N, C-alpha and C positions, 0 to 999 in steps of 0.2 A: 720894405722887404726888397731885397735886390740880389741878384746873382750876375757876376760879371764874367767877361771872357776876353782874352787877348786876341788879336786879330791875325795870328800866324795862319797861313793857308793850310788846308787839310785836303788829303787825297779823298777822292769820291769813293763811297762804298761800292762794293762789287755788284750790289743789286739796285737796279733803277726803281726808284719809288714813283708812285702815281704822280703825274704832273699836276702841279697846283697853279691855278690862275691867280695873278695878283689881285687881292681884294676879294677873293672868294668867302663868301660868308658861310660860318659854321653854324650859327644860330643868332636870333635876334628876338628880343622881347622887352617890354617895359622900358623902352628908350635906350636899351644897351644893345650893342652889336659885338659879337665875337667873330673875327674874321682873320684871314691871312693878310699880311702886310702888303702895301704897295710902295714903290719908291718914293711916291710924293708924300708919303706919310713922315719922311725923315725929319722935317723941322719939329714936328709935334713929338716924335719919339725922342729926339735929342732934348727937347724942352722938358719932358718927364723925366728922363734919367738925370738931366742936370739938376732938377729940383730935388730928387732923391739925394743925389751926391752932396748937394749944398747942405743937407742936414748934418753932415759929419765934418768936423774941422779938418782942413787941409785937403778935402776932396774937391777937385774941380775937373770938369769934363771939357776936354778940347777934342771934339768928335773926330776931326781930320787926323789928329795925331794918336788919339787913344783908342778909338773905336771907328775907324774909317768904313767899316761895313755898315754903319748906321746911316750913311749918306745916301745909299741906295740899297736898303734892306731886302727887298724882295729879289733883286738881281743878285745881290752878294750871296744870300742863302741859297738860291736856286742853283747857282753855279757850283755849290759845294754839297748839292743834293740834301739840303737842310730845309727846315721850316721856321717861319717867324710869324707869330700871331699877335693881334692887338685887340684890346677891349676898348671900344668907343662909345662915349656918352655924348651925344650931339656933336659938337666940333672938336671935343676934347678926347685925347687918348689918355685913359685912366690905368692901363695895365698893359704890359708886354710879356712875352716869354718866347723862347726860341730852342731849337733842337738842332744839333749837327752830328753827323757821325764821327766818332772818336778815332783816334789813331789805333786804338786796340780793337781787333776784329770782334764783332758781335757786341759792341758798347757804344752807346751814344752819350753826348754831352748835353745837359740842360744848361741853357744860356739865357741871359737877359731877362730874368725875372725881376720886373719892377712894377710897384703898385703905388699910384698916387696916395699921398699921406691921408686924405679924408676918406679913402676906401679900403683902408686896412683893418685888420682884427674882425672881419666878417665872412672870412672863408674863401675870398676871391683868390688869394695867393695859393692856397692849397688846391683850389679847383684847377689852377693853371698847371700846378705840378702833375696833378692826376691826368690832365690833358696830355702833357709830354709822356707821361708813363703809358697811357693808352696807345699813343702813336708809336712808342718804342716796341711795345708788344706786337703791334701789327707789323712792325719791321722785322720781327723775329729776334730782337736784341734780348740779351741775357743780363744787361746791367745798365744802369745810368750813373754817370759821374758828373760833378760839377766843381768849380772853383769859386769861392766867395770870399770877399774882402774880409779880412779878420776884424774890422770895426763893425760889421753888420751883425751883431749878436742876436737881435730879434730874428733875422732870417735863419741863423744857424739853428735856433731853437725850433723853428718851423720844420727845417729839413729833418732834424732828429726825431720830431714827432711823426714825420711821414716815413720813417724807417731808413733814412740815410745815415751812414756811419762816418764819423770824422776820421780821416787818416792823419798820419803824422806829417805828411809832406807839406811844405809851404813853397810858394812860388813868388818870387819879386819881379815886378814888371817895371819896364822903363817908360811908364807913361808919366803924365803931367804930375799925378799925385803920388808917384813911387809907390804904387799899391803893392801890398802883400796879401796873398789869398791862400785860404785853407782849402784843403781837398775833402770832398764828400763823395760817397759812392753807396749806391743801393743795388742789390742783386735782385732781379726780377724772378719771382716764383712763377709756375705755370699758371696759377690763378691770382687775380688781383687781390690785394688786401681789402678787408671791409672798409667801407666809406665811413667817415665821421659824419653821420647824417646831420647832427646839429650845426656843423660848419658848412657842409657842401651842398646840402639839398636845395637851398635856394638858387644857387648858381646852376646846378644840374636841371632844375626845372626851367629856369630862364632860357638856357642855351640848348637843352634837350639832348646833348650827347650823353649816351649811357656808358659811363665810364667803367662799369663792370661787364660790359658785354665781351663776348669772345672775339679774339682777333679776326680780322677779314670781314666783319659785318659792317656794312656801310652805317655810318652815324650822322645824326643831326640833320639840320635843315641846310642843305648846300645850294648855293645860288651862284651863278657867274657874275 
């Protein structure tokens, strides 16, 4: 599962969000840690994304050219008032997801959804999407958008199950792989959609964020 993002700079949103400390932990249990990224996570994040890309013919990641923000993820996202989370298992990063204010007011962009091959089809990707959705609501966003490589059909099915609608727009990038991406968008209602408990309950229990809680309520186990 993967969602990609071009590295064009974005303007800051008009509202300053809570300052996040690099590496700040959201939750930890059973040998897994969900936390905000640090800049020194870069090699492991690049390794994860490279492994995911290598599953698709013609997909090659050259981070300095294709996604330079990965070389210092905490700093790059903080500078644009965004968020970047990782899921860590021991010394390995097994999942990532990010959020950035979109160019359209009141909209955020879901980015960098990658899950290691051996950790898929057990709800982790859906959990991370819900994490972004919760954060977007706390920011007062009315919609989430994303661009995903047209080759990543499993990821597209996941987004559609979570309520994202595929648009007609396609975007071609001048990256190493000449990536073409499809556009998806989800309008956020005033109340979160019901969770698919069979998929997400394990991850919610592990990491403790209440994904259906009202915006503005402090969530999870937060440690500096």
